[in-house]
KOLTI-919174 format. One record per residue (C-alpha): residue number from 1; x, y, z; residue in three letters. Coordinates in nm, 2 decimals, padded with zeros to 4 digits, m for minus. Layout:
N
<NUM,<X,Y,Z>,'ALA'>
...
***
This chain:
315
<1,<01.38,02.16,01.95>,'MET'>
<2,<01.07,02.38,01.95>,'ALA'>
<3,<00.74,02.20,02.00>,'SER'>
<4,<00.50,02.18,01.71>,'LEU'>
<5,<00.18,02.37,01.71>,'PRO'>
<6,<m00.13,02.16,01.77>,'ARG'>
<7,<m00.32,02.02,01.48>,'ILE'>
<8,<m00.62,02.22,01.39>,'ASN'>
<9,<m00.88,01.96,01.30>,'PRO'>
<10,<m01.14,02.20,01.16>,'GLN'>
<11,<m00.87,02.35,00.92>,'GLN'>
<12,<m00.75,02.01,00.82>,'VAL'>
<13,<m01.09,01.86,00.74>,'LEU'>
<14,<m01.19,02.18,00.55>,'ALA'>
<15,<m00.91,02.14,00.31>,'PHE'>
<16,<m01.00,02.04,m00.05>,'GLN'>
<17,<m00.74,01.88,m00.26>,'PHE'>
<18,<m00.73,01.98,m00.63>,'PRO'>
<19,<m00.76,01.70,m00.88>,'GLU'>
<20,<m00.43,01.54,m00.95>,'MET'>
<21,<m00.34,01.38,m01.28>,'ASN'>
<22,<m00.09,01.10,m01.35>,'LEU'>
<23,<00.04,00.97,m01.68>,'THR'>
<24,<00.22,00.64,m01.70>,'TYR'>
<25,<00.34,00.40,m01.97>,'THR'>
<26,<00.44,00.04,m02.01>,'GLU'>
<27,<00.79,00.13,m01.89>,'ARG'>
<28,<00.65,00.26,m01.56>,'ASP'>
<29,<00.45,m00.06,m01.52>,'VAL'>
<30,<00.76,m00.28,m01.58>,'ALA'>
<31,<00.98,m00.07,m01.35>,'LEU'>
<32,<00.72,m00.11,m01.07>,'TYR'>
<33,<00.70,m00.49,m01.13>,'ALA'>
<34,<01.08,m00.52,m01.11>,'LEU'>
<35,<01.07,m00.30,m00.80>,'GLY'>
<36,<00.85,m00.56,m00.62>,'VAL'>
<37,<01.06,m00.85,m00.73>,'GLY'>
<38,<00.88,m00.98,m01.04>,'ALA'>
<39,<01.10,m01.22,m01.24>,'ALA'>
<40,<01.38,m01.15,m01.00>,'GLY'>
<41,<01.46,m01.51,m00.94>,'ALA'>
<42,<01.41,m01.62,m01.30>,'ASP'>
<43,<01.40,m01.36,m01.59>,'PRO'>
<44,<01.25,m01.63,m01.81>,'CYS'>
<45,<00.96,m01.71,m01.57>,'ASP'>
<46,<00.66,m01.72,m01.80>,'GLN'>
<47,<00.42,m01.65,m01.51>,'LEU'>
<48,<00.59,m01.32,m01.41>,'GLU'>
<49,<00.76,m01.20,m01.73>,'LEU'>
<50,<00.44,m01.05,m01.87>,'PRO'>
<51,<00.45,m00.80,m01.57>,'PHE'>
<52,<00.82,m00.70,m01.63>,'ALA'>
<53,<00.85,m00.67,m02.01>,'ARG'>
<54,<00.72,m00.35,m02.15>,'PRO'>
<55,<00.47,m00.41,m02.43>,'GLN'>
<56,<00.11,m00.29,m02.50>,'PRO'>
<57,<m00.05,m00.62,m02.40>,'SER'>
<58,<00.15,m00.66,m02.08>,'MET'>
<59,<m00.01,m00.75,m01.75>,'LYS'>
<60,<m00.03,m00.50,m01.46>,'VAL'>
<61,<00.02,m00.60,m01.10>,'LEU'>
<62,<m00.28,m00.48,m00.90>,'PRO'>
<63,<m00.06,m00.31,m00.64>,'THR'>
<64,<00.07,m00.08,m00.92>,'PHE'>
<65,<m00.23,00.13,m00.83>,'ALA'>
<66,<m00.07,00.23,m00.49>,'VAL'>
<67,<00.14,00.47,m00.70>,'LEU'>
<68,<m00.16,00.67,m00.81>,'PHE'>
<69,<m00.20,00.89,m00.50>,'PRO'>
<70,<00.15,01.02,m00.54>,'GLY'>
<71,<00.41,01.10,m00.26>,'LYS'>
<72,<00.25,01.09,00.08>,'THR'>
<73,<00.48,01.35,00.25>,'VAL'>
<74,<00.43,01.60,m00.03>,'GLU'>
<75,<00.05,01.55,m00.01>,'ILE'>
<76,<00.04,01.60,00.37>,'LEU'>
<77,<00.25,01.92,00.34>,'GLN'>
<78,<m00.03,02.08,00.14>,'LYS'>
<79,<m00.28,02.04,00.42>,'ILE'>
<80,<m00.32,02.36,00.63>,'PRO'>
<81,<m00.34,02.30,01.01>,'GLY'>
<82,<m00.17,01.96,00.99>,'LEU'>
<83,<00.14,02.00,01.21>,'HIS'>
<84,<00.38,01.70,01.24>,'TYR'>
<85,<00.74,01.60,01.22>,'ASP'>
<86,<00.80,01.42,00.89>,'PRO'>
<87,<01.07,01.21,01.06>,'ASN'>
<88,<00.81,01.06,01.29>,'LEU'>
<89,<00.57,00.96,01.01>,'LEU'>
<90,<00.47,00.59,00.98>,'LEU'>
<91,<00.26,00.42,00.71>,'HIS'>
<92,<00.03,00.21,00.93>,'GLY'>
<93,<m00.20,00.04,00.68>,'GLU'>
<94,<m00.29,00.03,00.31>,'GLN'>
<95,<m00.62,m00.07,00.15>,'TYR'>
<96,<m00.67,m00.09,m00.22>,'LEU'>
<97,<m00.98,m00.19,m00.42>,'GLU'>
<98,<m00.98,m00.26,m00.79>,'ILE'>
<99,<m01.29,m00.20,m01.00>,'TYR'>
<100,<m01.16,m00.23,m01.36>,'GLN'>
<101,<m00.85,m00.40,m01.50>,'PRO'>
<102,<m00.56,m00.16,m01.49>,'LEU'>
<103,<m00.44,m00.06,m01.83>,'PRO'>
<104,<m00.07,m00.08,m01.93>,'ALA'>
<105,<m00.07,00.29,m02.01>,'ASN'>
<106,<m00.31,00.56,m01.92>,'ALA'>
<107,<m00.38,00.91,m01.80>,'ILE'>
<108,<m00.53,00.89,m01.45>,'ILE'>
<109,<m00.74,01.15,m01.27>,'HIS'>
<110,<m00.71,01.13,m00.90>,'ASN'>
<111,<m00.95,01.28,m00.64>,'ARG'>
<112,<m00.81,01.29,m00.29>,'LEU'>
<113,<m00.99,01.35,00.03>,'ARG'>
<114,<m00.93,01.31,00.40>,'ILE'>
<115,<m01.15,01.03,00.53>,'SER'>
<116,<m01.04,01.02,00.89>,'GLY'>
<117,<m00.85,01.21,01.16>,'LEU'>
<118,<m00.80,01.07,01.51>,'HIS'>
<119,<m00.63,01.20,01.83>,'ASP'>
<120,<m00.46,00.91,02.00>,'LYS'>
<121,<m00.28,01.12,02.26>,'GLY'>
<122,<00.08,01.06,02.17>,'LYS'>
<123,<00.00,01.03,01.80>,'ALA'>
<124,<m00.24,01.15,01.54>,'ALA'>
<125,<m00.39,00.91,01.28>,'ILE'>
<126,<m00.48,01.05,00.94>,'LEU'>
<127,<m00.67,00.85,00.68>,'GLU'>
<128,<m00.64,00.96,00.31>,'LEU'>
<129,<m00.87,00.83,00.04>,'GLU'>
<130,<m00.79,00.85,m00.34>,'THR'>
<131,<m01.04,00.76,m00.61>,'LEU'>
<132,<m00.88,00.71,m00.95>,'SER'>
<133,<m01.06,00.74,m01.29>,'ARG'>
<134,<m00.95,00.69,m01.64>,'ASP'>
<135,<m00.99,00.95,m01.92>,'GLU'>
<136,<m01.34,00.82,m01.99>,'GLY'>
<137,<m01.45,00.88,m01.64>,'GLY'>
<138,<m01.46,00.51,m01.54>,'ASN'>
<139,<m01.36,00.44,m01.18>,'VAL'>
<140,<m01.05,00.22,m01.17>,'LEU'>
<141,<m00.96,00.19,m00.81>,'CYS'>
<142,<m00.98,00.32,m00.46>,'LEU'>
<143,<m00.68,00.37,m00.23>,'ASN'>
<144,<m00.69,00.43,00.15>,'ARG'>
<145,<m00.37,00.51,00.34>,'ASN'>
<146,<m00.36,00.51,00.72>,'THR'>
<147,<m00.08,00.74,00.84>,'ILE'>
<148,<00.05,00.76,01.20>,'PHE'>
<149,<00.20,01.09,01.29>,'LEU'>
<150,<00.39,01.03,01.61>,'ARG'>
<151,<00.42,01.32,01.84>,'GLY'>
<152,<00.13,01.50,01.67>,'ALA'>
<153,<m00.15,01.39,01.91>,'GLY'>
<154,<m00.30,01.58,02.20>,'GLY'>
<155,<m00.49,01.83,01.99>,'PHE'>
<156,<m00.84,01.75,02.14>,'SER'>
<157,<m00.99,02.05,02.31>,'THR'>
<158,<m01.28,01.88,02.48>,'SER'>
<159,<m01.30,01.61,02.74>,'GLY'>
<160,<m01.33,01.34,02.46>,'ASN'>
<161,<m01.05,01.25,02.23>,'ALA'>
<162,<m01.12,01.40,01.88>,'TYR'>
<163,<m01.21,01.14,01.62>,'SER'>
<164,<m01.35,01.18,01.27>,'PHE'>
<165,<m01.41,00.89,01.03>,'SER'>
<166,<m01.60,00.88,00.69>,'ASP'>
<167,<m01.55,00.55,00.50>,'ARG'>
<168,<m01.82,00.63,00.25>,'THR'>
<169,<m01.71,00.70,m00.11>,'SER'>
<170,<m02.00,00.87,m00.28>,'SER'>
<171,<m01.83,00.85,m00.61>,'ALA'>
<172,<m01.87,00.47,m00.62>,'VAL'>
<173,<m02.25,00.43,m00.61>,'GLY'>
<174,<m02.36,00.32,m00.27>,'SER'>
<175,<m02.01,00.35,m00.13>,'GLY'>
<176,<m01.71,00.12,m00.10>,'SER'>
<177,<m01.60,00.02,00.24>,'ASN'>
<178,<m01.33,m00.21,00.38>,'VAL'>
<179,<m01.50,m00.54,00.45>,'THR'>
<180,<m01.47,m00.63,00.82>,'PRO'>
<181,<m01.27,m00.94,00.88>,'LYS'>
<182,<m01.49,m01.21,01.03>,'LYS'>
<183,<m01.22,m01.38,01.24>,'GLY'>
<184,<m00.88,m01.50,01.12>,'SER'>
<185,<m00.83,m01.78,00.88>,'LEU'>
<186,<m00.49,m01.86,01.01>,'THR'>
<187,<m00.57,m02.02,01.34>,'GLY'>
<188,<m00.33,m02.29,01.44>,'ASP'>
<189,<m00.33,m02.47,01.11>,'ARG'>
<190,<m00.05,m02.47,00.85>,'GLU'>
<191,<m00.08,m02.23,00.56>,'PRO'>
<192,<m00.24,m02.35,00.24>,'ASP'>
<193,<00.04,m02.19,00.03>,'PHE'>
<194,<00.39,m02.07,00.10>,'VAL'>
<195,<00.59,m01.85,m00.14>,'PHE'>
<196,<00.95,m01.77,m00.07>,'GLU'>
<197,<01.13,m01.49,m00.25>,'ASP'>
<198,<01.47,m01.31,m00.19>,'ARG'>
<199,<01.49,m00.94,m00.22>,'THR'>
<200,<01.79,m00.79,m00.39>,'LEU'>
<201,<02.04,m00.59,m00.20>,'PRO'>
<202,<01.95,m00.30,m00.44>,'SER'>
<203,<01.57,m00.37,m00.41>,'GLN'>
<204,<01.49,m00.03,m00.24>,'ALA'>
<205,<01.68,00.15,m00.52>,'LEU'>
<206,<01.47,m00.03,m00.78>,'TRP'>
<207,<01.15,00.05,m00.60>,'TYR'>
<208,<01.25,00.42,m00.56>,'SER'>
<209,<01.24,00.45,m00.94>,'LEU'>
<210,<00.86,00.43,m00.92>,'SER'>
<211,<00.86,00.76,m00.74>,'GLY'>
<212,<00.91,00.71,m00.37>,'ASP'>
<213,<01.25,00.88,m00.31>,'THR'>
<214,<01.24,00.90,00.07>,'ASN'>
<215,<01.61,00.90,00.18>,'PRO'>
<216,<01.52,00.64,00.45>,'LEU'>
<217,<01.53,00.38,00.17>,'HIS'>
<218,<01.85,00.50,00.00>,'SER'>
<219,<02.07,00.72,00.22>,'ASP'>
<220,<02.28,00.52,00.48>,'PRO'>
<221,<02.35,00.83,00.69>,'ALA'>
<222,<01.98,00.93,00.70>,'TYR'>
<223,<01.88,00.57,00.78>,'ALA'>
<224,<02.12,00.57,01.08>,'LYS'>
<225,<01.97,00.89,01.21>,'LYS'>
<226,<01.63,00.72,01.20>,'ALA'>
<227,<01.76,00.43,01.40>,'GLY'>
<228,<01.84,00.17,01.14>,'PHE'>
<229,<02.17,00.02,01.06>,'SER'>
<230,<02.12,00.07,00.69>,'ARG'>
<231,<01.84,00.18,00.45>,'PRO'>
<232,<01.52,m00.02,00.47>,'ILE'>
<233,<01.28,m00.14,00.21>,'LEU'>
<234,<00.96,00.05,00.14>,'HIS'>
<235,<00.65,m00.08,00.32>,'GLY'>
<236,<00.45,m00.06,00.00>,'LEU'>
<237,<00.73,m00.27,m00.17>,'CYS'>
<238,<00.66,m00.55,00.07>,'THR'>
<239,<00.29,m00.51,00.01>,'PHE'>
<240,<00.37,m00.57,m00.36>,'GLY'>
<241,<00.57,m00.88,m00.27>,'TYR'>
<242,<00.28,m01.03,m00.08>,'ALA'>
<243,<00.02,m00.96,m00.35>,'THR'>
<244,<00.26,m01.11,m00.61>,'ARG'>
<245,<00.27,m01.43,m00.41>,'ALA'>
<246,<m00.11,m01.45,m00.40>,'VAL'>
<247,<m00.13,m01.38,m00.78>,'VAL'>
<248,<00.12,m01.66,m00.84>,'ALA'>
<249,<m00.02,m01.92,m00.60>,'CYS'>
<250,<m00.39,m01.86,m00.62>,'LEU'>
<251,<m00.46,m01.68,m00.94>,'CYS'>
<252,<m00.24,m01.86,m01.20>,'GLY'>
<253,<m00.07,m01.53,m01.28>,'GLY'>
<254,<m00.40,m01.35,m01.36>,'ASP'>
<255,<m00.39,m01.01,m01.18>,'PRO'>
<256,<m00.76,m00.94,m01.26>,'ASN'>
<257,<m00.87,m01.20,m01.02>,'MET'>
<258,<m00.77,m00.97,m00.73>,'VAL'>
<259,<m01.06,m00.75,m00.60>,'GLN'>
<260,<m00.91,m00.59,m00.29>,'SER'>
<261,<m00.60,m00.59,m00.08>,'MET'>
<262,<m00.54,m00.48,00.27>,'GLN'>
<263,<m00.21,m00.48,00.46>,'GLY'>
<264,<m00.09,m00.37,00.80>,'ARG'>
<265,<00.28,m00.28,00.83>,'PHE'>
<266,<00.44,m00.43,01.14>,'LEU'>
<267,<00.82,m00.42,01.10>,'LEU'>
<268,<01.08,m00.32,00.84>,'HIS'>
<269,<01.27,m00.53,00.58>,'VAL'>
<270,<01.63,m00.48,00.49>,'PHE'>
<271,<01.70,m00.51,00.12>,'PRO'>
<272,<01.87,m00.85,00.05>,'GLY'>
<273,<01.66,m01.04,00.31>,'GLU'>
<274,<01.44,m01.34,00.22>,'THR'>
<275,<01.07,m01.29,00.25>,'VAL'>
<276,<00.82,m01.57,00.29>,'ILE'>
<277,<00.45,m01.52,00.23>,'THR'>
<278,<00.22,m01.76,00.41>,'GLU'>
<279,<m00.14,m01.78,00.28>,'MET'>
<280,<m00.46,m01.92,00.42>,'TRP'>
<281,<m00.75,m01.95,00.19>,'ALA'>
<282,<m01.13,m01.95,00.26>,'ASP'>
<283,<m01.30,m02.12,m00.02>,'LYS'>
<284,<m01.65,m02.00,00.07>,'GLY'>
<285,<m01.57,m01.63,00.10>,'GLN'>
<286,<m01.29,m01.62,m00.16>,'LYS'>
<287,<m01.07,m01.46,00.09>,'ARG'>
<288,<m00.70,m01.51,00.15>,'VAL'>
<289,<m00.53,m01.41,00.48>,'ASP'>
<290,<m00.16,m01.37,00.46>,'TYR'>
<291,<00.15,m01.31,00.67>,'LYS'>
<292,<00.48,m01.20,00.52>,'LEU'>
<293,<00.78,m01.27,00.73>,'LYS'>
<294,<01.16,m01.22,00.71>,'VAL'>
<295,<01.33,m01.57,00.70>,'LYS'>
<296,<01.66,m01.45,00.85>,'GLU'>
<297,<01.50,m01.29,01.15>,'ARG'>
<298,<01.18,m01.51,01.17>,'ASN'>
<299,<00.97,m01.20,01.22>,'GLN'>
<300,<00.64,m01.11,01.07>,'ILE'>
<301,<00.66,m00.77,00.90>,'VAL'>
<302,<00.33,m00.75,00.72>,'LEU'>
<303,<m00.01,m00.91,00.75>,'SER'>
<304,<m00.35,m00.86,00.58>,'GLY'>
<305,<m00.63,m00.99,00.36>,'THR'>
<306,<m00.67,m01.02,m00.01>,'ILE'>
<307,<m01.02,m01.08,m00.16>,'ASN'>
<308,<m01.05,m01.26,m00.50>,'LEU'>
<309,<m01.34,m01.21,m00.74>,'ARG'>
<310,<m01.59,m01.49,m00.68>,'PRO'>
<311,<m01.67,m01.54,m01.05>,'THR'>
<312,<m01.32,m01.63,m01.14>,'THR'>
<313,<m01.15,m01.75,m00.82>,'SER'>
<314,<m00.96,m02.08,m00.85>,'ARG'>
<315,<m00.99,m02.16,m00.48>,'LEU'>
***
């Protein structure tokens, strides 16, 4: 296999994305909710049914907004000078901040930009930021995706490893930055809340209906070539499961209590496995640290922090 050309950082950072628009309806909101397990255990669950039944007054899970940036691979393929093997791409982290309640149907205007590019030797790390507005120009949310491009590092031309980072979003007033974690809430104590949920054997197919059609999650032959015994669940699907658990356990089913969500993807989940979300709450900071693990393998697959709005938090 021929080696890839080196990433050209100047060319990558000079690229300007065109504004991308997205139209969605209540049906899309419901499909997403079903894709992340809402009402999966009980279709009559009054806490989760409002997310999964299409209607004008339905509730919208905050992680629905991770769909706004679009398909990551297609986005990256538009960037000149960014040379990588799509088969070696990993979604490392996701950050999402919500500014306004998400409507059940809308036309969204997305402005994408590259907020970070780092040479880690064996891999390159790319950070993408997406700011989403409604038709009235109101800022709804901010997404940040951290993408690991294995095998694409080593493009630094000086003695120091190349690293560019800009976490300031000028479109949100003074800027919106990921709040640094001040230590872990987990420690050695037992979690304050535990939420157990079983994914369906067809869960990845359900989630794919929301737009992520990567064959790694649906094609058995492709998954085996990638080193898995069968298709795996989308990382962003597990992110939705964890946030659903926090909404159910700490927000009384009110998605508007969630202010921001951060997650680091550690391992895969096979559709059909049982996932357990353990949550530790900090009453003073209105912060929830969580770990999502697979029960059958007793492995942590996702960890992160969710911040709740201080004026409405029930902690």
